[in-house]
N, C-alpha and C positions, 0 to 999 in steps of 0.2 A: 608817376604812379602815385605819391603821395599828395600831389592836388587832387586825383580823381578821387582817393579815398576820403578826403576831406570833404569834396562836395557830395559825396554819398552820404557821408554822415549827416551834413547839413540838409539834405533834401529828407533823408529819414526822419531828421528830429523836428522837422518843420511841421506844426500843427496842421497847416492849409493842404499838404501832401496827402494826409490821411482822411480828411474832411472830403476833399475831392475823389479820392478813391473811393470812400465810403458812398457819397452820392453817387457816383458813377456804378456803381453794384447795384444800389437799390433801384436806381431808375431802370437800369435793363432788368431786372429781374421782376420789378412792377409792370413794365409795360411789354416784357418778351414773355412773361409767364403767369402773374397773378392774374392780371385783368383780362387776359384773353380765358384763361381757365374759369374766372368767375362769371365772364360771358356766358361760357357754354354751359356751366352747371345752372345760371341763373334763370334760363329762359327754355322750357320743355319744348316749344313751338320752335325754336330756334333750332335745337338737337334734330328734330324731326326733318326739318327744311335743309339741312345739309352743316349742322355744329360739326359732324363727323369729319369735314374737311379743316375746320379748325382744330379739332383735337387732335389731329394728324399732324399738324406743326409745332405741335408741342411735346410731341415724343423725342425719345433719344436719337432716332435715325434723321430726326431734322433739326438737332442741335445746329449745326453750323449754318444753315440757311436762316434759322430762326434768329440768331444772335447777330450777323454780321450785319444788319441794317442800321442797328444802333451806333454803329464806330463811325460813319461819317457825321453822323448828327449829334448825339448827344455827346459821344465818347470825343469826337473833335474839337467841340466849344470847351468841354471840361479841360483836357490837356490843354488847350490853346491858355487857359487860364494858368495852368502848372507852368508852361513854359515861360509866361510873363512873370511869374512869382519867382521862377529860378534867377534870373537876372535883374528884372526889374526893383526887386526887393532891395538888391544891394546898393542900386540909385538912391532909393528912398531912406535907407538907412546911413547911407555915407560909408559903406565898408568897402566900396570896390579901391579907392584911393590905397588904403592901407594894404589891401590886398596885393595891388599891383607894385605897391614899392616895397615891400616886406618879405614876400614870396615872390614866385617866379614871374615870366614877362607876362605881358598882357594877353597875348594869344595861348598861350600855354593854361593861364588860368581860365580863359575863354571856353578853349576847346576843353578841359575838364569837366566845365560845366555841361557842355553839350552832349559830353559820353555819360557823364553821370544822369542826366535827362534821359537820354536813351533807355538805360540800362532798369531807371525807375520806371518806364512805362513797359516793362515786361509783366511786372504783376497786374498792371491796368488791364492786360490781354488774357495771362492765365486765369486768373480769380474770376473772370467775366465766364470764362467756358466753365470753369469749376464750378461755379455755382449754378449755372444754366444745365450743367449735365444732372447735377442733386435735383433740381427742380423738375426736370424731366422724368428721370427714373421715378420720383416720387407720384408726378403723374400718371405714369405708365401704370405703375403698380396700385394706385388707387382707381384705374378705369380697368384692369385687366387688362392691359396691353402688351404685346411683347417687347422685350427691350433690347432693339437692334440699334447698333452704334455705326456711325459715317466710317467712310473708309479712312485709313490711317493716312492715306497720301491726301485727300481733301481736307483732312483734319490739320494736317501740317501745313498746306498751302494757306487755310485759314488764319491760323496762328500769325505766320509771316505776314500776310496782306493786311491782318488787322492791326499787328506794329507797325507796319510800312505807313498807313494811313494814320494812324495816330502821331507818329513821329513827323508827319509833313505839318500838321495842325500844330503839334508843340513847338518845331521850328519856328515858324508863323509868329507864334506867340513870343518868341524869343526876338525875333525882328522887330515886331513892335514896340516891345518892351526897351529895346534899344534906342529906335528912333524918338521915343517919347521920352527917356530916360526915366522912367518909374512905371508903377502899376496900374494907378487909377484910369489916366487916360486909355492907357494899352488895353486895359481889360474892356472898358466899355467900346472902344474900335471894334476888337476883336469880336466882342459878342454882337454888334451892328454888323459888321461883315457876315459873320456865319449863319445867324439866325435871320436877317432882315434882307440885307443886299443881295448875297446868294440867291435867297429863296425867292426874292420878286425877280430879279434878271430871268432866272432860269423859267420860272412860271411864262413870262413873256418870250423865250426864246424861241418857241414854236411859231410866234406869230411876225416876230421880226429877226431878218436873218442876221443882222450886226449883232445882236444880243446873243445869237445861237453861237456864233464864231467865238465872242467875248467869255461865253459860259464855259467853253470846252477847256477853259485855262483855271477854272474854278477847282479848290480843293473838292468840295462835294462831289460836282459833276464827277471827277475823275477817281473819287473814293467809291460812289456808286457804281461806276462801269468795271472798277475792280471785282466788285463784289457781284456783279451781273456776270461777270466771266466765270464765277464759281459756281452760278446757278442759281444764287440768291435773288427772291423777288424783291426789287426796289421800287417798283411802281404802284400805286394805290393812293389811300387816303390815310390821314393820321401820321403820328409820328415815326420817323425813320422810312417814310416812302418818299419817292422822288418823282417829280413831274417835269423834269428838264430832257434835254437829248442827251445820249450815251454815247460813249467813244468805245472804240475797241479795247480789249484788255491791255495787250500791248502799247496803245498809244496811253493810255491812263498811267501805266506803270513808268512808262518814260518822261511824262509831262510832271508828275509826282517826284520822280528823284532828280531832274532838273531843277525844281522848285524849293526840294530841300536844300540841294547845294546854292542855289541862289538866294536863299534866305539865310544861310549860315555865313557864304560868303560878307554877303552887304553886312551883316551884323558885326563880324569879325573885322573887316574894313573898320567901320564906324568906331568899335571898340579900340581899336589899335591907334585912330588919329583924333580921336575927339575928346573933348573933356568929359571927367566922368562923373562932373556934379548934377545931382539928381534933381529934376524939375518938378516932380507931383509923389 
């Protein structure tokens, strides 16, 4: 318990945690509400052609479906960086050696970091939905629209799935940080994987059968598949959309759960057996 509390305090006091959280909230509200509402208000002809559909997506009863699409895209990449920093910084600063020798065992310290990271992801979910709720209510009041909320069961499932998707990305960040024993290379590889590799392969998956099978193991594919099972629209154009093949919600949940376990298990094994000297 003392190790967990220490790791929570460390993450809370780390400036990068607050910067990543603030950037995540900013990006969600900007792309989820500010820009769409600006598009709706800025073009009278657009409103006449079908802007009411866009306005409807911004109202409180569509809170869940409007916010969810950002989690496998923006949110995943941001918490991947958080996962990298949670343990990669320890390599760079050379603080793992004294932590392992003066405190608990290697694995106890490592799993304390994992639990602290899992707890830290909670505000990355709750604050997004809180700000989304406020934005949707303000838009509804401005446009004289009803303030109807999604069902409690849908909202609870959305919170759980959102955290689950972020947890998969964060543990992947932990793994690549342990593999590279630092932060710089791990963050670079993570961003290339999340924003380039998955996107390119998913784009061609519909045309090449081999890539289609490979893409079904991707974090984004399974994340978007989980969102689709809640009724969120994940196809289309622009940030937060997905053009690859989806799988069933059950399969997506099982794959993500397995990947979380594998990421943690491999990282724990490396932590236990390898030298902890940083390389970047």
